[in-house]
PQR file of N, CA, C, O and H, with PARSE charges and radii, in Angstrom:
ATOM      1  N   MET A   1       0.841  -1.170   0.000 -0.4000 1.5000
ATOM      2  CA  MET A   1       0.000   0.000   0.000 -0.0000 2.0000
ATOM      3  C   MET A   1       0.890   1.237   0.000  0.5500 1.7000
ATOM      4  O   MET A   1       1.409   1.614   1.051 -0.5500 1.4000
ATOM      5  N   PRO A   2       1.076   1.868  -1.135 -0.5600 1.5000
ATOM      6  CA  PRO A   2       1.860   3.099  -1.182  0.2800 2.0000
ATOM      7  C   PRO A   2       1.156   4.227  -0.429  0.5500 1.7000
ATOM      8  O   PRO A   2      -0.059   4.396  -0.526 -0.5500 1.4000
ATOM      9  N   THR A   3       1.939   4.985   0.314 -0.4000 1.5000
ATOM     10  CA  THR A   3       1.427   6.164   1.012 -0.0000 2.0000
ATOM     11  C   THR A   3       2.272   7.361   0.610  0.5500 1.7000
ATOM     12  O   THR A   3       3.496   7.341   0.746 -0.5500 1.4000
ATOM     13  H   THR A   3       2.927   4.848   0.392  0.4000 1.0000
ATOM     14  N   LEU A   4       1.622   8.395   0.119 -0.4000 1.5000
ATOM     15  CA  LEU A   4       2.302   9.617  -0.278 -0.0000 2.0000
ATOM     16  C   LEU A   4       1.980  10.696   0.745  0.5500 1.7000
ATOM     17  O   LEU A   4       0.825  10.880   1.128 -0.5500 1.4000
ATOM     18  H   LEU A   4       0.628   8.411   0.009  0.4000 1.0000
ATOM     19  N   ARG A   5       3.001  11.398   1.176 -0.4000 1.5000
ATOM     20  CA  ARG A   5       2.838  12.510   2.120 -0.0000 2.0000
ATOM     21  C   ARG A   5       3.188  13.791   1.374  0.5500 1.7000
ATOM     22  O   ARG A   5       4.286  13.931   0.836 -0.5500 1.4000
ATOM     23  H   ARG A   5       3.940  11.249   0.865  0.4000 1.0000
ATOM     24  N   VAL A   6       2.243  14.719   1.348 -0.4000 1.5000
ATOM     25  CA  VAL A   6       2.437  15.983   0.637 -0.0000 2.0000
ATOM     26  C   VAL A   6       2.324  17.123   1.638  0.5500 1.7000
ATOM     27  O   VAL A   6       1.287  17.294   2.279 -0.5500 1.4000
ATOM     28  H   VAL A   6       1.350  14.606   1.785  0.4000 1.0000
ATOM     29  N   GLU A   7       3.386  17.895   1.769 -0.4000 1.5000
ATOM     30  CA  GLU A   7       3.377  19.079   2.631 -0.0000 2.0000
ATOM     31  C   GLU A   7       3.419  20.294   1.721  0.5500 1.7000
ATOM     32  O   GLU A   7       4.246  20.378   0.813 -0.5500 1.4000
ATOM     33  H   GLU A   7       4.229  17.756   1.248  0.4000 1.0000
ATOM     34  N   MET A   8       2.519  21.233   1.972 -0.4000 1.5000
ATOM     35  CA  MET A   8       2.444  22.424   1.128 -0.0000 2.0000
ATOM     36  C   MET A   8       1.930  23.590   1.956  0.5500 1.7000
ATOM     37  O   MET A   8       1.294  23.410   2.994 -0.5500 1.4000
ATOM     38  H   MET A   8       1.847  21.166   2.709  0.4000 1.0000
ATOM     39  N   LEU A   9       2.220  24.776   1.473 -0.4000 1.5000
ATOM     40  CA  LEU A   9       1.701  25.967   2.145 -0.0000 2.0000
ATOM     41  C   LEU A   9       0.183  25.951   2.085  0.5500 1.7000
ATOM     42  O   LEU A   9      -0.407  25.562   1.077 -0.5500 1.4000
ATOM     43  H   LEU A   9       2.736  24.922   0.630  0.4000 1.0000
ATOM     44  N   GLU A  10      -0.438  26.377   3.171 -0.4000 1.5000
ATOM     45  CA  GLU A  10      -1.898  26.415   3.221 -0.0000 2.0000
ATOM     46  C   GLU A  10      -2.446  27.386   2.186  0.5500 1.7000
ATOM     47  O   GLU A  10      -1.754  28.296   1.730 -0.5500 1.4000
ATOM     48  H   GLU A  10       0.041  26.693   3.990  0.4000 1.0000
ATOM     49  N   GLY A  11      -3.701  27.170   1.831 -0.4000 1.5000
ATOM     50  CA  GLY A  11      -4.360  28.122   0.938 -0.0000 2.0000
ATOM     51  C   GLY A  11      -4.936  27.503  -0.326  0.5500 1.7000
ATOM     52  O   GLY A  11      -5.597  28.200  -1.096 -0.5500 1.4000
ATOM     53  H   GLY A  11      -4.263  26.431   2.201  0.4000 1.0000
ATOM     54  N   ARG A  12      -4.705  26.215  -0.565 -0.4000 1.5000
ATOM     55  CA  ARG A  12      -5.288  25.584  -1.753 -0.0000 2.0000
ATOM     56  C   ARG A  12      -6.752  25.272  -1.499  0.5500 1.7000
ATOM     57  O   ARG A  12      -7.149  24.977  -0.371 -0.5500 1.4000
ATOM     58  H   ARG A  12      -4.168  25.649   0.060  0.4000 1.0000
ATOM     59  N   SER A  13      -7.545  25.339  -2.546 -0.4000 1.5000
ATOM     60  CA  SER A  13      -8.976  25.055  -2.436 -0.0000 2.0000
ATOM     61  C   SER A  13      -9.207  23.544  -2.368  0.5500 1.7000
ATOM     62  O   SER A  13      -8.343  22.760  -2.759 -0.5500 1.4000
ATOM     63  H   SER A  13      -7.223  25.578  -3.462  0.4000 1.0000
ATOM     64  N   PRO A  14     -10.375  23.143  -1.869 -0.5600 1.5000
ATOM     65  CA  PRO A  14     -10.700  21.713  -1.883  0.2800 2.0000
ATOM     66  C   PRO A  14     -10.656  21.116  -3.295  0.5500 1.7000
ATOM     67  O   PRO A  14     -10.258  19.965  -3.477 -0.5500 1.4000
ATOM     68  N   GLU A  15     -11.067  21.908  -4.289 -0.4000 1.5000
ATOM     69  CA  GLU A  15     -11.036  21.429  -5.672 -0.0000 2.0000
ATOM     70  C   GLU A  15      -9.604  21.163  -6.130  0.5500 1.7000
ATOM     71  O   GLU A  15      -9.340  20.153  -6.782 -0.5500 1.4000
ATOM     72  H   GLU A  15     -11.391  22.842  -4.141  0.4000 1.0000
ATOM     73  N   GLN A  16      -8.681  22.059  -5.794 -0.4000 1.5000
ATOM     74  CA  GLN A  16      -7.273  21.858  -6.150 -0.0000 2.0000
ATOM     75  C   GLN A  16      -6.713  20.615  -5.469  0.5500 1.7000
ATOM     76  O   GLN A  16      -5.975  19.842  -6.080 -0.5500 1.4000
ATOM     77  H   GLN A  16      -8.896  22.880  -5.264  0.4000 1.0000
ATOM     78  N   LYS A  17      -7.066  20.431  -4.212 -0.4000 1.5000
ATOM     79  CA  LYS A  17      -6.588  19.264  -3.478 -0.0000 2.0000
ATOM     80  C   LYS A  17      -7.138  17.972  -4.086  0.5500 1.7000
ATOM     81  O   LYS A  17      -6.418  16.979  -4.197 -0.5500 1.4000
ATOM     82  H   LYS A  17      -7.665  21.060  -3.716  0.4000 1.0000
ATOM     83  N   GLN A  18      -8.418  17.988  -4.479 -0.4000 1.5000
ATOM     84  CA  GLN A  18      -9.010  16.809  -5.103 -0.0000 2.0000
ATOM     85  C   GLN A  18      -8.300  16.458  -6.404  0.5500 1.7000
ATOM     86  O   GLN A  18      -8.020  15.287  -6.665 -0.5500 1.4000
ATOM     87  H   GLN A  18      -9.002  18.794  -4.388  0.4000 1.0000
ATOM     88  N   LYS A  19      -8.009  17.465  -7.220 -0.4000 1.5000
ATOM     89  CA  LYS A  19      -7.286  17.221  -8.475 -0.0000 2.0000
ATOM     90  C   LYS A  19      -5.890  16.665  -8.203  0.5500 1.7000
ATOM     91  O   LYS A  19      -5.421  15.772  -8.909 -0.5500 1.4000
ATOM     92  H   LYS A  19      -8.236  18.415  -7.008  0.4000 1.0000
ATOM     93  N   LEU A  20      -5.233  17.198  -7.176 -0.4000 1.5000
ATOM     94  CA  LEU A  20      -3.895  16.739  -6.826 -0.0000 2.0000
ATOM     95  C   LEU A  20      -3.911  15.279  -6.396  0.5500 1.7000
ATOM     96  O   LEU A  20      -3.111  14.484  -6.888 -0.5500 1.4000
ATOM     97  H   LEU A  20      -5.615  17.923  -6.603  0.4000 1.0000
ATOM     98  N   VAL A  21      -4.817  14.911  -5.479 -0.4000 1.5000
ATOM     99  CA  VAL A  21      -4.823  13.525  -5.002 -0.0000 2.0000
ATOM    100  C   VAL A  21      -5.213  12.560  -6.116  0.5500 1.7000
ATOM    101  O   VAL A  21      -4.715  11.435  -6.160 -0.5500 1.4000
ATOM    102  H   VAL A  21      -5.467  15.557  -5.079  0.4000 1.0000
ATOM    103  N   ALA A  22      -6.093  12.984  -7.011 -0.4000 1.5000
ATOM    104  CA  ALA A  22      -6.456  12.128  -8.143 -0.0000 2.0000
ATOM    105  C   ALA A  22      -5.259  11.919  -9.066  0.5500 1.7000
ATOM    106  O   ALA A  22      -5.003  10.798  -9.507 -0.5500 1.4000
ATOM    107  H   ALA A  22      -6.498  13.897  -6.975  0.4000 1.0000
ATOM    108  N   ALA A  23      -4.524  12.992  -9.360 -0.4000 1.5000
ATOM    109  CA  ALA A  23      -3.358  12.884 -10.240 -0.0000 2.0000
ATOM    110  C   ALA A  23      -2.243  12.059  -9.604  0.5500 1.7000
ATOM    111  O   ALA A  23      -1.612  11.244 -10.277 -0.5500 1.4000
ATOM    112  H   ALA A  23      -4.731  13.902  -9.001  0.4000 1.0000
ATOM    113  N   LEU A  24      -2.001  12.265  -8.317 -0.4000 1.5000
ATOM    114  CA  LEU A  24      -0.962  11.484  -7.634 -0.0000 2.0000
ATOM    115  C   LEU A  24      -1.328  10.004  -7.578  0.5500 1.7000
ATOM    116  O   LEU A  24      -0.484   9.135  -7.795 -0.5500 1.4000
ATOM    117  H   LEU A  24      -2.515  12.926  -7.771  0.4000 1.0000
ATOM    118  N   THR A  25      -2.591   9.732  -7.286 -0.4000 1.5000
ATOM    119  CA  THR A  25      -3.039   8.338  -7.246 -0.0000 2.0000
ATOM    120  C   THR A  25      -2.852   7.684  -8.609  0.5500 1.7000
ATOM    121  O   THR A  25      -2.353   6.562  -8.695 -0.5500 1.4000
ATOM    122  H   THR A  25      -3.277  10.438  -7.110  0.4000 1.0000
ATOM    123  N   GLN A  26      -3.245   8.369  -9.665 -0.4000 1.5000
ATOM    124  CA  GLN A  26      -3.099   7.814 -11.017 -0.0000 2.0000
ATOM    125  C   GLN A  26      -1.634   7.591 -11.369  0.5500 1.7000
ATOM    126  O   GLN A  26      -1.296   6.601 -12.019 -0.5500 1.4000
ATOM    127  H   GLN A  26      -3.650   9.281  -9.596  0.4000 1.0000
ATOM    128  N   ALA A  27      -0.765   8.501 -10.946 -0.4000 1.5000
ATOM    129  CA  ALA A  27       0.669   8.342 -11.214 -0.0000 2.0000
ATOM    130  C   ALA A  27       1.215   7.089 -10.534  0.5500 1.7000
ATOM    131  O   ALA A  27       2.034   6.379 -11.117 -0.5500 1.4000
ATOM    132  H   ALA A  27      -1.039   9.305 -10.419  0.4000 1.0000
ATOM    133  N   VAL A  28       0.775   6.812  -9.316 -0.4000 1.5000
ATOM    134  CA  VAL A  28       1.220   5.603  -8.614 -0.0000 2.0000
ATOM    135  C   VAL A  28       0.675   4.362  -9.311  0.5500 1.7000
ATOM    136  O   VAL A  28       1.393   3.375  -9.471 -0.5500 1.4000
ATOM    137  H   VAL A  28       0.110   7.389  -8.842  0.4000 1.0000
ATOM    138  N   VAL A  29      -0.580   4.406  -9.723 -0.4000 1.5000
ATOM    139  CA  VAL A  29      -1.178   3.277 -10.440 -0.0000 2.0000
ATOM    140  C   VAL A  29      -0.399   3.002 -11.726  0.5500 1.7000
ATOM    141  O   VAL A  29      -0.062   1.854 -12.018 -0.5500 1.4000
ATOM    142  H   VAL A  29      -1.163   5.208  -9.592  0.4000 1.0000
ATOM    143  N   ASP A  30      -0.113   4.056 -12.493 -0.4000 1.5000
ATOM    144  CA  ASP A  30       0.595   3.905 -13.766 -0.0000 2.0000
ATOM    145  C   ASP A  30       2.034   3.450 -13.586  0.5500 1.7000
ATOM    146  O   ASP A  30       2.540   2.657 -14.380 -0.5500 1.4000
ATOM    147  H   ASP A  30      -0.387   4.988 -12.256  0.4000 1.0000
ATOM    148  N   THR A  31       2.691   3.942 -12.552 -0.4000 1.5000
ATOM    149  CA  THR A  31       4.113   3.674 -12.357 -0.0000 2.0000
ATOM    150  C   THR A  31       4.380   2.378 -11.614  0.5500 1.7000
ATOM    151  O   THR A  31       5.275   1.620 -11.988 -0.5500 1.4000
ATOM    152  H   THR A  31       2.279   4.586 -11.907  0.4000 1.0000
ATOM    153  N   LEU A  32       3.615   2.120 -10.571 -0.4000 1.5000
ATOM    154  CA  LEU A  32       3.876   0.960  -9.718 -0.0000 2.0000
ATOM    155  C   LEU A  32       2.923  -0.202  -9.951  0.5500 1.7000
ATOM    156  O   LEU A  32       3.149  -1.306  -9.458 -0.5500 1.4000
ATOM    157  H   LEU A  32       2.887   2.736 -10.268  0.4000 1.0000
ATOM    158  N   GLY A  33       1.858   0.049 -10.704 -0.4000 1.5000
ATOM    159  CA  GLY A  33       0.881  -1.003 -10.944 -0.0000 2.0000
ATOM    160  C   GLY A  33      -0.025  -1.271  -9.755  0.5500 1.7000
ATOM    161  O   GLY A  33      -0.650  -2.329  -9.675 -0.5500 1.4000
ATOM    162  H   GLY A  33       1.674   0.947 -11.105  0.4000 1.0000
ATOM    163  N   SER A  34      -0.102  -0.331  -8.840 -0.4000 1.5000
ATOM    164  CA  SER A  34      -0.966  -0.478  -7.666 -0.0000 2.0000
ATOM    165  C   SER A  34      -2.426  -0.311  -8.062  0.5500 1.7000
ATOM    166  O   SER A  34      -2.736   0.287  -9.093 -0.5500 1.4000
ATOM    167  H   SER A  34       0.405   0.529  -8.905  0.4000 1.0000
ATOM    168  N   LYS A  35      -3.309  -0.839  -7.242 -0.4000 1.5000
ATOM    169  CA  LYS A  35      -4.732  -0.579  -7.422 -0.0000 2.0000
ATOM    170  C   LYS A  35      -5.046   0.757  -6.740  0.5500 1.7000
ATOM    171  O   LYS A  35      -4.517   1.036  -5.664 -0.5500 1.4000
ATOM    172  H   LYS A  35      -3.056  -1.325  -6.405  0.4000 1.0000
ATOM    173  N   PRO A  36      -5.891   1.573  -7.345 -0.5600 1.5000
ATOM    174  CA  PRO A  36      -6.181   2.890  -6.769  0.2800 2.0000
ATOM    175  C   PRO A  36      -6.635   2.831  -5.315  0.5500 1.7000
ATOM    176  O   PRO A  36      -6.297   3.708  -4.520 -0.5500 1.4000
ATOM    177  N   GLU A  37      -7.391   1.810  -4.972 -0.4000 1.5000
ATOM    178  CA  GLU A  37      -7.921   1.724  -3.609 -0.0000 2.0000
ATOM    179  C   GLU A  37      -6.856   1.406  -2.567  0.5500 1.7000
ATOM    180  O   GLU A  37      -7.137   1.423  -1.368 -0.5500 1.4000
ATOM    181  H   GLU A  37      -7.665   1.097  -5.617  0.4000 1.0000
ATOM    182  N   THR A  38      -5.640   1.116  -3.012 -0.4000 1.5000
ATOM    183  CA  THR A  38      -4.551   0.845  -2.059 -0.0000 2.0000
ATOM    184  C   THR A  38      -3.622   2.041  -1.871  0.5500 1.7000
ATOM    185  O   THR A  38      -2.697   1.987  -1.062 -0.5500 1.4000
ATOM    186  H   THR A  38      -5.412   1.102  -3.985  0.4000 1.0000
ATOM    187  N   VAL A  39      -3.865   3.116  -2.614 -0.4000 1.5000
ATOM    188  CA  VAL A  39      -2.988   4.292  -2.565 -0.0000 2.0000
ATOM    189  C   VAL A  39      -3.546   5.307  -1.571  0.5500 1.7000
ATOM    190  O   VAL A  39      -4.680   5.767  -1.708 -0.5500 1.4000
ATOM    191  H   VAL A  39      -4.617   3.159  -3.271  0.4000 1.0000
ATOM    192  N   ASP A  40      -2.746   5.647  -0.579 -0.4000 1.5000
ATOM    193  CA  ASP A  40      -3.121   6.685   0.387 -0.0000 2.0000
ATOM    194  C   ASP A  40      -2.329   7.950   0.086  0.5500 1.7000
ATOM    195  O   ASP A  40      -1.131   7.896  -0.193 -0.5500 1.4000
ATOM    196  H   ASP A  40      -1.825   5.273  -0.467  0.4000 1.0000
ATOM    197  N   VAL A  41      -3.012   9.086   0.146 -0.4000 1.5000
ATOM    198  CA  VAL A  41      -2.362  10.390  -0.013 -0.0000 2.0000
ATOM    199  C   VAL A  41      -2.711  11.217   1.221  0.5500 1.7000
ATOM    200  O   VAL A  41      -3.884  11.437   1.522 -0.5500 1.4000
ATOM    201  H   VAL A  41      -3.985   9.130   0.373  0.4000 1.0000
ATOM    202  N   LEU A  42      -1.684  11.669   1.928 -0.4000 1.5000
ATOM    203  CA  LEU A  42      -1.870  12.486   3.115 -0.0000 2.0000
ATOM    204  C   LEU A  42      -1.466  13.920   2.787  0.5500 1.7000
ATOM    205  O   LEU A  42      -0.351  14.167   2.331 -0.5500 1.4000
ATOM    206  H   LEU A  42      -0.731  11.490   1.684  0.4000 1.0000
ATOM    207  N   LEU A  43      -2.367  14.851   3.019 -0.4000 1.5000
ATOM    208  CA  LEU A  43      -2.092  16.260   2.742 -0.0000 2.0000
ATOM    209  C   LEU A  43      -1.890  17.004   4.052  0.5500 1.7000
ATOM    210  O   LEU A  43      -2.677  16.865   4.988 -0.5500 1.4000
ATOM    211  H   LEU A  43      -3.274  14.650   3.391  0.4000 1.0000
ATOM    212  N   PHE A  44      -0.834  17.788   4.103 -0.4000 1.5000
ATOM    213  CA  PHE A  44      -0.526  18.587   5.281 -0.0000 2.0000
ATOM    214  C   PHE A  44      -0.411  20.046   4.862  0.5500 1.7000
ATOM    215  O   PHE A  44       0.503  20.420   4.127 -0.5500 1.4000
ATOM    216  H   PHE A  44      -0.195  17.900   3.342  0.4000 1.0000
ATOM    217  N   ASP A  45      -1.343  20.867   5.335 -0.4000 1.5000
ATOM    218  CA  ASP A  45      -1.301  22.308   5.084 -0.0000 2.0000
ATOM    219  C   ASP A  45      -0.443  22.952   6.164  0.5500 1.7000
ATOM    220  O   ASP A  45      -0.736  22.841   7.354 -0.5500 1.4000
ATOM    221  H   ASP A  45      -2.085  20.564   5.932  0.4000 1.0000
ATOM    222  N   VAL A  46       0.603  23.616   5.744 -0.4000 1.5000
ATOM    223  CA  VAL A  46       1.536  24.238   6.678 -0.0000 2.0000
ATOM    224  C   VAL A  46       1.313  25.754   6.655  0.5500 1.7000
ATOM    225  O   VAL A  46       1.334  26.358   5.584 -0.5500 1.4000
ATOM    226  H   VAL A  46       0.841  23.706   4.777  0.4000 1.0000
ATOM    227  N   PRO A  47       1.101  26.368   7.807 -0.5600 1.5000
ATOM    228  CA  PRO A  47       0.951  27.824   7.840  0.2800 2.0000
ATOM    229  C   PRO A  47       2.224  28.512   7.324  0.5500 1.7000
ATOM    230  O   PRO A  47       3.331  28.010   7.515 -0.5500 1.4000
ATOM    231  N   ARG A  48       2.053  29.646   6.682 -0.4000 1.5000
ATOM    232  CA  ARG A  48       3.197  30.391   6.142 -0.0000 2.0000
ATOM    233  C   ARG A  48       4.185  30.782   7.235  0.5500 1.7000
ATOM    234  O   ARG A  48       5.374  30.961   6.970 -0.5500 1.4000
ATOM    235  H   ARG A  48       1.153  30.054   6.527  0.4000 1.0000
ATOM    236  N   SER A  49       3.694  30.912   8.456 -0.4000 1.5000
ATOM    237  CA  SER A  49       4.577  31.275   9.567 -0.0000 2.0000
ATOM    238  C   SER A  49       5.407  30.091  10.063  0.5500 1.7000
ATOM    239  O   SER A  49       6.267  30.262  10.926 -0.5500 1.4000
ATOM    240  H   SER A  49       2.728  30.767   8.672  0.4000 1.0000
ATOM    241  N   HIS A  50       5.162  28.909   9.533 -0.4000 1.5000
ATOM    242  CA  HIS A  50       5.903  27.711   9.933 -0.0000 2.0000
ATOM    243  C   HIS A  50       6.785  27.165   8.819  0.5500 1.7000
ATOM    244  O   HIS A  50       7.293  26.049   8.924 -0.5500 1.4000
ATOM    245  H   HIS A  50       4.463  28.770   8.832  0.4000 1.0000
ATOM    246  N   TRP A  51       6.973  27.941   7.749 -0.4000 1.5000
ATOM    247  CA  TRP A  51       7.745  27.471   6.594 -0.0000 2.0000
ATOM    248  C   TRP A  51       8.681  28.594   6.170  0.5500 1.7000
ATOM    249  O   TRP A  51       8.270  29.747   6.039 -0.5500 1.4000
ATOM    250  H   TRP A  51       6.560  28.847   7.663  0.4000 1.0000
ATOM    251  N   SER A  52       9.937  28.244   5.960 -0.4000 1.5000
ATOM    252  CA  SER A  52      10.873  29.264   5.471 -0.0000 2.0000
ATOM    253  C   SER A  52      11.666  28.718   4.296  0.5500 1.7000
ATOM    254  O   SER A  52      11.879  27.513   4.165 -0.5500 1.4000
ATOM    255  H   SER A  52      10.271  27.308   6.067  0.4000 1.0000
ATOM    256  N   THR A  53      12.089  29.630   3.459 -0.4000 1.5000
ATOM    257  CA  THR A  53      12.974  29.314   2.337 -0.0000 2.0000
ATOM    258  C   THR A  53      14.063  30.373   2.352  0.5500 1.7000
ATOM    259  O   THR A  53      13.777  31.569   2.404 -0.5500 1.4000
ATOM    260  H   THR A  53      11.916  30.609   3.565  0.4000 1.0000
ATOM    261  N   GLY A  54      15.290  29.938   2.308 -0.4000 1.5000
ATOM    262  CA  GLY A  54      16.396  30.883   2.314 -0.0000 2.0000
ATOM    263  C   GLY A  54      16.499  31.680   3.600  0.5500 1.7000
ATOM    264  O   GLY A  54      17.009  32.800   3.598 -0.5500 1.4000
ATOM    265  H   GLY A  54      15.522  28.966   2.266  0.4000 1.0000
ATOM    266  N   GLY A  55      16.021  31.112   4.698 -0.4000 1.5000
ATOM    267  CA  GLY A  55      16.110  31.782   5.983 -0.0000 2.0000
ATOM    268  C   GLY A  55      15.047  32.833   6.239  0.5500 1.7000
ATOM    269  O   GLY A  55      15.118  33.568   7.224 -0.5500 1.4000
ATOM    270  H   GLY A  55      15.607  30.202   4.700  0.4000 1.0000
ATOM    271  N   VAL A  56      14.044  32.906   5.339 -0.4000 1.5000
ATOM    272  CA  VAL A  56      12.984  33.884   5.500 -0.0000 2.0000
ATOM    273  C   VAL A  56      11.636  33.151   5.569  0.5500 1.7000
ATOM    274  O   VAL A  56      11.310  32.337   4.704 -0.5500 1.4000
ATOM    275  H   VAL A  56      13.987  32.308   4.539  0.4000 1.0000
ATOM    276  N   LEU A  57      10.872  33.459   6.611 -0.4000 1.5000
ATOM    277  CA  LEU A  57       9.549  32.857   6.726 -0.0000 2.0000
ATOM    278  C   LEU A  57       8.648  33.349   5.584  0.5500 1.7000
ATOM    279  O   LEU A  57       8.712  34.512   5.186 -0.5500 1.4000
ATOM    280  H   LEU A  57      11.137  34.120   7.312  0.4000 1.0000
ATOM    281  N   TRP A  58       7.823  32.457   5.076 -0.4000 1.5000
ATOM    282  CA  TRP A  58       6.910  32.829   4.001 -0.0000 2.0000
ATOM    283  C   TRP A  58       5.922  33.885   4.464  0.5500 1.7000
ATOM    284  O   TRP A  58       5.431  34.670   3.652 -0.5500 1.4000
ATOM    285  H   TRP A  58       7.771  31.512   5.400  0.4000 1.0000
ATOM    286  N   SER A  59       5.625  33.916   5.752 -0.4000 1.5000
ATOM    287  CA  SER A  59       4.717  34.933   6.273 -0.0000 2.0000
ATOM    288  C   SER A  59       5.315  36.332   6.211  0.5500 1.7000
ATOM    289  O   SER A  59       4.590  37.323   6.298 -0.5500 1.4000
ATOM    290  H   SER A  59       6.023  33.279   6.411  0.4000 1.0000
ATOM    291  N   GLU A  60       6.644  36.418   6.062 -0.4000 1.5000
ATOM    292  CA  GLU A  60       7.322  37.708   5.984 -0.0000 2.0000
ATOM    293  C   GLU A  60       7.608  38.155   4.566  0.5500 1.7000
ATOM    294  O   GLU A  60       8.031  39.290   4.345 -0.5500 1.4000
ATOM    295  H   GLU A  60       7.234  35.613   5.991  0.4000 1.0000
ATOM    296  N   LYS A  61       7.382  37.275   3.599 -0.4000 1.5000
ATOM    297  CA  LYS A  61       7.634  37.625   2.202 -0.0000 2.0000
ATOM    298  C   LYS A  61       6.494  38.474   1.672  0.5500 1.7000
ATOM    299  O   LYS A  61       5.342  38.321   2.076 -0.5500 1.4000
ATOM    300  H   LYS A  61       7.039  36.353   3.778  0.4000 1.0000
ATOM    301  N   LYS A  62       6.834  39.365   0.767 -0.4000 1.5000
ATOM    302  CA  LYS A  62       5.825  40.249   0.177 -0.0000 2.0000
ATOM    303  C   LYS A  62       5.491  39.840  -1.212  0.5500 1.7000
ATOM    304  O   LYS A  62       4.658  40.475  -1.859 -0.5500 1.4000
ATOM    305  H   LYS A  62       7.770  39.490   0.438  0.4000 1.0000
TER
END
């Protein structure tokens, strides 16, 4: 049972998340030959104040 963990900045719509999990599931099915019902996708929305790139928090970027 493949499990994919996706961490991303918060703010995506439910529709965007649905498209993402469908595409990721299909990619696993196509690549690994798994059955769709065995693929788990875990989504983690991270607040901008908890994520930094280059030493700068995303909440501080303009």
